[in-house]
N, C-alpha and C positions, 0 to 999 in steps of 0.2 A: 659244848656251849662256852666253856672257859676260854678255849682256844680262839673262838669267834670274837669274844670280848677283847682279848689281848690284840687281835688283828685290827679291830675297830679303833682301839686306842692308839695304835701305831700310825693308822691312817690320819687320825685327827692331829697327832703330833707332827706328822710330815706336813699336813696342809697348813697348819698354823705356826710351824717352826718350833713353837714351845707353848706350853699351857700357862696362862697368866691368870691368877685368881681375880674374879670381879666381886667386890664386897657389896652386899645388898645394904643400902642405906635409904629406904624409901622416904620421900617427902610426903606431906599430908596430901592425900587424894580422897577427900571425903565427898559427900553429896554436893556440897557447895562448889568445890573445885570442878567436879564432874559437870554440873550444870553450867558453870562459867565457861568451861572448855567447849561444850557443845554449842553454847551461845556464840562463842568466838568463831567457830567454824561456820555458823549460820550467818552471822552478821558481817564478818570480815571477808569471808570466802564464798558466800552464797551456797554453802553445802549443807543440805537438809539431812542431818544425821541424828539418830537416836543415841548413839554411843560415841564417845570422843576418841575414835580410833583413826589411825593413818595406815597407809601403805607405803613404807619407806622407799624412797628412790634417791635420796641425797643424804650426805653426812656434812654437817656444818661444824667447823672447830672454832671455838671461842676462847677468850680469857676472861676472868672475873674482874680483874683490877681490884681485887680484895685480897689482902695479904695472907689469910689463913683459911684452912679448910672449914673450921667451925663457923667463921663469920660468913663465908661463901655459902655454906649449907643453910644457915639461918636466913640469908637473904632470899632463898628460894622456898623455904620449908612450908610456909603458910599459904593458904589457898588464895588470899587476896593481896593485892599490891600494897607494899608498906608506904608510909606517908612520904618517904624520900624519893618516890618516883612519880611526882606529879606530871612529868613530861609526857607520860604515856597512859596515865590513869583514865583521861577522858575518852580514850579509845575502848578501853575494857578495864573492868576491875580484876581480872584474872592476873594472878601474879606470874612473873617470869620464872622460867625453870629450864631445865635441860634433862636429857635422859642419863647422861653420865657426867661425872666430875672427876678430874684427875688431880690428885694432890701433888705437892711439889716433890715428894719422894717417889712418884710414879704410881702410887696406889690408885687403882680405878674403883670408883664407887658408882653404883647404879642407883639412881633416884627414881626412875619411872621405867615401866615396861617400854620396850622399843616401839610398840605399835599404839601407844597412847600419845596424844598430842601434848607437846610442851610448847610454851610460848617463848621462843628464843630468836626467831628470825622473821621479820616482816615479809609477808607475801608467800612464804614457803613452809610455814609450820605444818601444813596439812601433809607434807610428804618428806619432811626432814627429820633426821635424828640429830640431836644437839649433843656436843661434847664440850663441856666447860673445863678450863684449866685454871687452877688457883694461881693468882698473881697476874703478871703482865704489865707491871708498871716499869719505869726506868730503873727503879731501885730493886725490883724483884722480877727480873726477865724470866721467862719460862726456862725450865731446866732441861738437862739432857735426859733425866729420868722421864720427865713429862713427854719429851719427844719420842723416846722409845715406847712409851705406853700408848701414845696416840697412834703410832705406826701399827702396833699390835692390834689395837682396837679397831682401826680402820680395816685391817685384814680380816679380823673376826667377823665384823658386820657385813663386809662385802662378800664374804663366804656364806653368810646366813640369808642375805636379802638381795634382790635385784637392784643394786645401787648403781645409778648412772652417773652421779656427780659427787665430787669431793670438793668442797669450797671452804674458804675462810670467810668469817662473817662479813669482812670488808668487801666481799665480792657479791653480796646478795642483790644489790640494785641492778647488776648486769643481766639479771633475769627478767626485768620488766619487759613485757611484751612476749615472753616465752610462754609456752603452753602450761608450764608449771606455776606460773605467776598468777595468783588469785586475789591479791589485795584489792578491795573495791574503792579504796580511798586514795586518789592520786596525790593527796597532800600529806599522807602518812608516811614519813621516811625518817630515819635517824642516821647520823654519820658514824661509821664504825671503822676501826683499824685492826681489830683482833682477827687472829692471833699473831699477826705480823707476817709480812711477805717472806721473810727468811725462813720462819718456821714452816709455812706452808710449802715452800720449795723443797725443804728437806723431807717432809712427809710424802709429798707427791713422788719424789724420786724413789722413795723406798717402797712405794705401792704401785709402781708404774705397770706391773704385770697385769693388773686388773683392767687396764685400758679405759679408765673412766672418760666420759665425754668431756671435751674442753668447755671451759666456761664461756658462755656467749660473749662476743665483743660489742 
């Protein structure tokens, strides 16, 4: 039995190159957030669901444009949108969030289970795992440690789920008209630049063995 366990560990290490710890740091997911998430799936995507679950087919990389982990976490922590997000509050009271957050030193935090819907990308939340990176401003560009952690995390998730697409948040509107695009409101869009084209190019180059499908033109 012990020999089998050792072999299994070796297989995992070979598949993932190395083992990187994921720190559990869950955001609030109480009955209110659950109800708002189910409502979002219903009203925004016309998906009649009793549970706020998703079947991951896509990974979306983001940046928070917030300088610290603590402030970034606080922005996502509560169930309802804070007062400083009036631009999207009329769509839903559900707070924005992601499944993972990568700190500037490369530490990966898991905020939500991967198969629970997080509000992080218009039109695609029902099938997308979100990865937020702390920072992303001109003064605080994403770090090499974050790049390495994003590459590791994409490899980990693509080995765990049937992921078809890896995209940067700035590419989400290219999926309008695609079978995965479910947003019912043609007027609900926001302009995004995260996590930067150079960052995405480097991540894609490092994970090309997974042969993700190209982003629609």
